[in-house]
C-alpha positions, 0 to 999 in steps of 0.5 A: 411593658414586658413586666406588665405582660408577664404579670398578666400571664401569670395571673391568668394561669393561676386564677382564670383559665378553666377549659371546662368553662369556655365562656368564663375563660374567654371572658377572662382572656379579654377582661383587661380590654373592656374599655377598648371593646366598648369603644370598638362597639361604639365605632361599630354602631356608628359605622353600621348606621346605614343598616337602620337609616336606609330602611327609614329613608326608603320608607320616607321616599315611598311615602313621599311618592304617595303623598308629595306634600308642599316641598317634595324635592327638598325632602328628597334632597334632605333624605339623600344627603342623610344617606350619603353622609351615613354611607361615607362615614363608614370608611373612616369608622370601619378603619378605626373599628378594625384598628381597635379590634385588631389591637385587642385580638392580637394582644390576646393571641400573643399573650395566650401563646406566651402563656402556653410557652411559659407553661411548657417551661414549668411542666415536668419532664414526665409531661413531655414524655407522655405527650406528642410533640405534634399535638403540643405544637398544634395547641400553640398554633392551631388552637390559639388561632381557632380561639382568635377566630372565634373571638373575632367572630363573636365581636363582629357578629355580636356588635352587628346583631346588637346594632341591627336588632336594637335599631330595628326594634327601637324604630319599629316601636316608634313607627309601628309598635304593634308589628313587634309582635311579629318579630317575636315569632322567629326568636324561639324557632332560631333558639330551638334550631341552635339547641338542636344542632349545637351538641352534634357540632361540638362532638364533630369538632372535637373528633376532627381536632383529635384526628388533626392532632394525631396526624400532626404528631405522626407527620412530625415523627415521620419527618424525624425518621426520614433518614432511618426510613430511607436507610431501610427502604421503608418509604412505602410503609411510611406513605401507607401509614400516613395515607391511612391517617390522612384518610381518617382526618379526611373522613372526620372533616367530611362528617363535620362539613356535612353537619355544618351543611345541614346546619346552614341549610336549615337556618337559611330556609327558616330565614327565607320563610320568615322573610316572606312572612314579614312581607305578607303579614305587613301587606295584610296589616296595611290592607286590613287596617289592623296596623296603620301602615303606609306603603313605605312603612310596609317596606321599612318593617319588612326590611327591619324584619329581614335585618333581625332575621339576618342577625339571628341567623348570623348568631346561629351561624356563629355556633360552628366557629364558637364550637371550634373555639371552645374545643380549642379552649379545652385543648389549650387547657390540657396544657395550662391546667396540667398539675404536672409541674416541676415545683420550684417557686417558694423553695430554698434558693441554691447559690453555691454547689459543691457537688456532693450527693448522698442517696438514702434508700432511694426507690423509683417506680414509673407511673403505670408500672409495678416494677421499680427502676431503682430499689432501695438505692443508697450511695454517697458521691464526694465533691469532685469525684468521677463515678461511672455508671454501667450495667445492662439495658434496663438496669436503671442507669437512665433513671439514676441520671434523671434523678440527679438532674431533678427530672424525676423525684424519688418515689421513696427515700431522698437525695441530698445535694451538699447536705440539702434535700433536693425536694426542698431546693429550687432546682433552677439554681442547682442546674445553673451549676450543671453541665450535660453532654449526651449521646445525641447532642441537641443543637438548634438552627442558628449560629455556632456562637448562639449554640455554644452560648445557649443558657449562658450570659455575658460571655466574652469572645475570648472565653468562647475561644478558650472553651473551643480550644479546650474542647478540641473544637477550635481547629475545625471552627476556624475552617468553617465559612463564617467561623463562629457566625456559621449557620449550622442548620436544624439540629446541627445538620452541617456538622459531623457527629464528632464536631457536634459532641465537641460543641456540646463540650464547649457549651458545658465548659462555658457554664463552668459546671460543678456537676457534670453528666456524661451520658453515652457521650462518645458511643456514637463516634468512630475511633478517631473522633472518640479519641479527640472527644475523650481528650476534651472530656477529660479536661472537662471532668477535672475538678468536677463531680462527674457521672459517666454513663457508658455501655462502652467500658473502655471509656470509663477505665479512668473513673475513680469508682464504677457503679454496676447496676442490675435490675435497679439494684447495686450489683457492685461498686469499686475501682476498675481494678477492684471490680476486675479482681472480684470477677463479678458482673463488671468483669463479665461485661469487660470480657464480653467487650474485651476490655482490660 
């Protein structure tokens, strides 16, 4: 089942999604469920049969009162039995209809969310740098929900309108065919109202959606910043910022509500005008004999006219929901149609990593800037070598690490991994031999065991214990209430900074990486914690190609070579002793930090 779902999602992503053409996209979403939807339509027609049966029965009863005939009570009983049967069957048929619709709608809802999540994992890191977290969350939650609600509205309204219109037209054509001309009057008017108001509603929904996405991103950022906000006594500033944004959302929502109110009011008035016209025209036709109608037939055609009018109004009232749904289809398309992918499919697999790197005239410039973050960078790093990367802020250290990780690709030049161009390999295989420990350890709400084993499979408990021991973490883990099964809270809130870093080191040890990136791994720790973590890092670094990024130069004195960057260029490179003797930029940085 999962394989089938994954295949359909992949095909959907590659062939069908088109945010610019919402109708085509919605049809594609439900394309695999045609027979289920057809069955649901048949069930709906059966369950809704009282809508056309009752006007006919009412006409029969009124005509029977006027002209009783030979067996009036038998005719009354027969008509009553037909109505009772039609009404009672609605209960099981409605349940069956809802079951079929729910199976289809829930399946598509889950598949669409899965498609977005899958695409998140395929998009490049630069996409996420340029996107707001709150807006992306809104696409997975709010936009998919809007598409689901639109689809349900289309099914319910479409089936209802089709059943009502077809049954009313067919029965009227049989019993009073000339009256069909009256029915045709209100259709052009309803279509005109729809065309007139749709564009305004579309713009209003788009504006409201954008304001909500902006608000979600701001609220997400505000929550993340609460410790900093509290520490700087900036609560009132944040409240004011949030209040201003909420005011904009309120204003956009208010404008949208007024637009919907105008739309609903106009269609309601039109409906009632035409309902009264149907009664008057029917009465006139019966009195004048233009259309041969009995009293019961006047009631019947008037009821059918109301039914058709209701159906057209229902279709018209679906426009706001459809407009919201289409806007959400376009919003989701910003993710599903994004070309900003990390292309790995079809590239050479990486099954073994030695850890040798060669940078050949590598330059990198971020989009929207003219100044290069790295310029004509050339360097060779041997397998198992420890290279420290230092330099002032903005020197290009983070850019270099992103290139090593494969998050960014060189604007020019090339990077060779064990002699293979990194642009030509499947980076996923390479990253399975990669370990990363950063200044801000990323942990999720779950058990300590789950966090340590994240990204690893088939690891024994003994291997976990060994990794914790080598990371100098086993002692504090044993003191936790539930040991490895302790829930550590969002972002590891129940752990100290030093404990988080040691968990990150244990996570890296479990992977047994050939290439290791240590990005300011101890800069946020106190002296005591730093000493413990540094000892664990030295064990982790043994025999592995290691890139160490540090501002605190005391942490890189044991590096085999130190690379000093300045303005995207190599200022100098050598052993710590050689660089001190040259009395260049590294020596000046050491002097500023009083590092010997």
